[in-house]
N, C-alpha and C positions, 0 to 999 in steps of 0.2 A: 503493501499500499503504498509505504514511503517513496519508493521509488517512482511508483505509478504519478503521485503526487507532484513529485520533483522533475517528471516530464512536462503534466501539465503545466506548471508555472512556466518552466521553460517555454514550452509554446505559446502561453500567453505574453514574456518577454519580447518571444519574436515575432508575434503579430502585432505587438506596439511598437517595435523598434521598425518594421516594415510598413506600418500605417503611413500613406502617402501624405497622408493631413495631421501628422504630428510635427513640431518644432524639432524635434530630433533627427527625423528622417530629412525633413527640408535642409536643415541646416547641412548634416552630412553629405548628403547627396549635392547640394549646391557647391559647398568647399570643393568637396572632391570633383566636379566636373571642372571648376576653375584652375585646381591643381592639374588636371590632367590636361586642358587646354595649352596651362603654359609649358609643361612640360614635354608636352608633342610640338610645341610649336620651337623650343628651345633645339630638340631632338631635328625636326625637320630643317631649321637654318645652320644648325651643325653640318648635318649631311648635304644641304645645299652649298655650303662652303668646301666642304672635304671634299666635293665630285669636281666643283670648280675648280679649287686648287692642284688637283690630278691631272684633271685633262688641259687644263691652260699650261701646268708644268711639260706636257707631253708636246702639247702644238708649240710651243715654244723652242723645244729640243728638236721639234722634225725642220721648224722654221729654220734654226741655227745650222743643223746637217744639211739643208739644202744650198742654205749660202757656202758652206764650208766646201761642199761637192763641186760647185762652180768654180773656189778658188781652187781645188786642188786638182781640178782636170787644166787650168789654166799653167798651174805651175808642172804637172807631169808632163803637158805638151810641146813643152820647152825642148824635152829630152826624148821623145817619143811622138807616135803620129798621134792625132787626136782622136780615131778608136780607141789605141793601146793606152791613149791616156786615160780615157772615162773609163773602160774596166779595171783599168790602176786602181784608180779613184774609188770605183764602187767597191772593190776587192779591199780597200784599206779603209772604207767607213761603214761596210756591212757589218752588222752584227747579228745575234741570234733571232733577236726581234725586231728586224730593221730588213727590210728591203728596199733596192734600187734597180731603176731600170732608166734607159734612155729608148725613146722612140724619135726615130727620122721623122722629118717632113714627111716622107713615104708611107708613115704608119708601120714600117719596121723598127723592129726591136736590135738595136744593134750592140747594146752592153746591157749586162743585167745580172742580178747577184746570183750565186752558184745554187742556192735553194730554189729558186725560180727556175732554172735550165734543170735540176732533177724532176721538176714537176711535184704534184701533190696536192695539198688542200690549198697550197698559197696559189695555186694558179687561179683561183676565185678573184684573187686580189687584182690580177691581170683585166679579167671578164669586169670589175667594175669598174676600173681605170677605163677601158673602152668608151664607157658608158658617158666617159666625160667626168673630170673631176673638180673641184676648184683649186685654185692657184694657192690658195690660204688653207693652211691645214683644218679640216674636218673630221668628227669622229663619224665612222659608218660600223654598221654591225653585219659583219660576215662568217658566216658557218659557225653560228652561236657562238663567237666571239667579237672583241670590237678593236678595229683599226683608226689610226689617224693618217690621214692620206692627203697629198698636196703634189700637183703637177704645174712644174713652171718652163719658162721657156730655156733652153740651155746655147746660149753665145758664149764661143769660144774664138779668142782672136777677131772679134768683129763677124764673126759668122755665123750663121744660125745652125743649129747642129738639131734641132728638134725640142723636143722636152723630156726634162727627167721628170720623172714620176718618185716618190718618197713613199713608203707604208709603214708605220708602226705598230708594230702589237702590243696592244696593252691590256689585253684581256686577264692577264694574273691580275693587274693591277684591279682593274674593273671588280673582279671576281673576289677578290680580297675586299675591295670597298663597299660591295654588296652583303660580304661576312661580317664586316663590321657594323653597317646598318642594322643588318638583321639583331645583331646582339645588341646594339645600343637601344633597338623597338624593344627588346625583351626584358635588358632592365629598366627601360620608362616606364613598360609593363607591371612589372616587378614593384619599382617604385610608387606608381599610384596606385597598386593594391595595398602595400603596405601604408601608403600617407590615406588610402581611405580609411581603414582598419583603425589608424592611430589618431582621425579625426574621429572617428565615432567614439571610440573610448574615451577620448577626451570630452567631446560633447556631453555625452553621458553623463560621467561625470561632473559637470560643470551645469548640468541640468537637474542632480540628485537634488538641492535645496527646493527647486519648483515641484520634486516628487513630493517630498517633505510636505510642503506647503498644502499640497492638495491631500494627503492624507489625514494632516490635522486639521486640515475645515471640514472634510468630510465625515470626521468623527465629533464633529460639534452638533449641539443641540443646542434646543431653547432655553434649556435651563443650565447650561454649560457657558453661556454668553458672559456672565461676569465673573466664572472660576476659572477659564484656561485662556491661556494666550498663545500664540505664533510664535515660535521659539527655533528658529534655522541654525544649521550648524555649518561651519567651512562655506557660507555663502561669501559672495562678493558685497562691495557695498551699496550696488543699485537694489538688492533683493534686502539688505538691512534696510535699505529704508523703505520699501515695500512694506516689511515686516511692521515696522513700527505703523504706518498708517494702515495696515490691516487692523491692528490690535485697538489703534484708535477709534477707527468704526467701528470695530467689536463692543467697543466701550460704550458707544454711543446709543448701539442695536440694544444693547441688555439696558441703558437709562431707558430708552424707549420704552420696550418692554416691560418692564417693572412699572413704569409709569401708566400703560396701557393696563397692566393687570389690577392695579389700586383704583384707578378710575372703574372698570369694572366692577371690582368687588364692591366701591365705595358706593356706586349707583345703585347697585342690586342690594345691598342692605339697606340705603336711605328709601327707598321706593316700596321694598316688601310690605313694611308696616303701611302705609296708608293706603295700597293696594288691597291689602288682606280686608282692611276696616271697611272698604269700598264693595269689594264680595261679598262680606259678612253683612254687610246694610240691604245692598241689591237682595241677597236670597231672603234675609230678614221681610222685605216689603213684600217680594213674590207669595211667602205665605202666608199673610196676611192681606193679601191685595184681592178680595172678594168684588171690591168696589171698582177695582180695575177695567178698562176696554180691553179687549182681544189685542188691539193693537199695542197697548201700554205693556200688557203683557210678555207680549213677544217680544218689544224692544227691549223691556228689563232682562228677561232669560236671556237674550243675544249678548247684552252688556255683561253679565253675571259669568256668562260663560268665556267671555273675551278677557275679563278681571281674572277668573280662575285659570284659565291658561298663561296668561301673564304671571302669575305669581308663581306659577309652577316652570316658568321660565327664570325667574328671577330666583328662584329655588335651586335650579341647575346650575346656574352661573356661578352662586354662593358657592354650593360644593366645589365646583373647579376652582374657583377662587383657593380656597381653604387646600384644597390639592396640591396646585401649584405651590401656596407659600408654606407647605409641610403643615398645616394646622389642620387637615383632616385625621381625627383619631380613629383606631379601630378598636373592638372591644372583642378581640380574638377568644373564641371558647367551642368547645366541643357541639357540633351540631350534626344530627340524624337526618341525613337528606332524605330517606324514603318517608318520616312522618312529615318532615317540614315542608318539601314541596308540595306535600298533599295538601296541606295547611292554604299554601299558596294558591295551589289550582282550585281549591274549593271556594275561596275567595274569588278570585278571578273569573269564577262559572258565574256566581252573582251577580260581580260586577259589568261584565259582559254580554252576557244572556245568552253566549257561544257554547258550542261541544268542544270541550277541552278532556282528550285522552290523557291518562297518566298511566306510564308503562315503567313501575319500580323494579329494581333488580334484584333478585331473590335473596341475595344476600342484604346484611346492614351494611350501608355506606355511611361510614362517620368522617364527617372533614373540622380543618380548625377554620372557623371564618368569624366575622362579624354577622350576627343572625337580622341586625336591622337592614345592613346593608345589603347583604345577599336578599333579604326580599325585595330591595329596592330595586335592585337587576334584574331578579325573575319576574317583578311587576313590570318593568319596562320594556322586557324582551317579549311579553307575554301579550301587551298593549302592541307591541310595532307588530307580532304576527296578527292579530287581530284589525289592523290598518289597514294590511297591505295582503287580505284575503279574504275570498268571497265570505258571505256570511253562511252559505252551505258546506264550507269545506269544514273539517275539524281542527284544531289543533294537538298535536302531540306532545308532551314531555316526558322525558324521559331519562333516566337516571340510572348510570351504570359505575361498574368498578374496573378501571383501567390501571393495573401495575399498583403505584402508588399514588394513583390520582383518584380523587372523584369526579365524575363526569355528569352534568346537567345539559341536555339536549333537547331545547323548543326549535318543534319543527313544523312549517306552514307548508303550503300548498298553492302560495300565492305565486304571480308571474315570475318570480325568480332576480337574480340579481346578474345583470351581464358583468364578464370576468375581469373586464378592462375598470371595471369602476370598484369592485369588491375590496380591494387594496383602500379605498378612499371612506368608506363607509362610517369608518368611524371616528373621521376628522370632525372638527367641531362645525358646526352650520351647514355642514354638507347633506344635501336633500335627493335624491335617487330621483325622486318625481316632484320638481314643483309644484305642478298645478296640484296634485291630491294631497302634495304634504299641506298647502294652502288651505284645502277642504278639510284637511282630520285634523287640523291645528297644529301641527308638527314644526319644530324650528331647526331641527337636524344636531339638537345639544343630546339627546338619548343616548344612541350607541356610544358617543364620545363619553357623555359620564359612566357609563356600564364599564368599559374600559377599564377606566380610572379607578373605579370603585373593586373591581376582580383585581386587576393588578396590586392595588393597594393592599388586598388580601391575600396576597401572594400566588396569585392566580393568572389564568390566560383567557383569555375569549376570542374566537374565532368563529368564520362563515366559512360553510359550503353553500353553493347554489347552481341551480341549471335553470336555464331560461325556459317558462311554461311549466316547472316540475317543483317550485317551489325552494327555498333556504331553510337552512337547520344552522342556528346558533349555539355551538359549542364553548362552554362555560366548565373550566377544571378548575379545581380544587387541591391542596395537599390534603392527602387523606391523614387521618388521627394514627398514628403510630401503637400500638398499643405496650 
């Protein structure tokens, strides 16, 4: 299991790093691309300059050799015939990678290097020369090799003897150059890869303070705003400034949150008493209202109902405010769920005039809870089931024992709750059906209060629901150990 968890963590890290929208990925790719372009440009410039240097030096060598040939023929012609002088100069200046031949004005070769006379691969040089070559040394590709060739007019003792052709084989140097370029390209690729890895590691290390910030902010809740602060380690000065600004913002949020909670608590407390009196007077007037007309009775009934609903809203707000301020006290005591839930069910039957089925566990289920708070929880859940199910549909209450927990299930056969909204129904003032909530008088505090009370008793509350099949609210409480 540990190995599997490690692989999953590695996979998640890999996906995060390869996410094209992440800052780490964008910085790594951007810097790597700039580095690759820079190294490639330097490599290309070096290759171009090196090729230019090699070819230029060989061209200069061929041009110099052409001048020396003419001078040598002039010197040798003073001692022998001109054709013999040309052959002597060719023999003197020809090397293993240089070929020289003289072509008369009639197109006949009157002197040539020994390698040309023997035939072989060098004959292709003659074929290229017959097509015409420049008097300026140029490079030609011949038989998978590279030659620098030129052809100049040959004048000896002010007489035109045709053209002298020179061909210099640079295949070895060119192949060595290409091998060098290949090695340079390979080194560049390795350097780019190494730089990319180094850049990725450095950026990952540099972004660790931001990851710390994300983890710490994700763990913050409304209750922790005034207790926790953002603390970054090994962060640059800019992030420390952001840390300070964020902590100041958290402080302002905490102060605003506290003021809001205090305001709700104060308003709820101040309004509860006068509204309770108003509700009492209205109900008293209705009981002694034999002389009231039917419209007056209807108006007073609506006013009494709305006043009662508002008083209940204020009671819920006060309960939540006490819970947030840690002033909500629980008197935990052993409760036998089988009997306790049955009493609540009987009470709800009389109040709602609905069919409520009770299915207790065969074994006795005894839990540790606050009796008054648990009754408030059950009445809220049953009232919620009554509101959101049709009158002819029964409501089922189940008591079970699961391992070290006592479980109470409140099941209805209403329209159900969409999956996307099941995680939000315990939020304050969140109402699934706004129109129906207004009709039924709900304000979206009941389930939030249920969750607060259940968690205050050390339990949990959850919901399972399917559309058109109903909902089941599940309350779990710690079982009383013998």
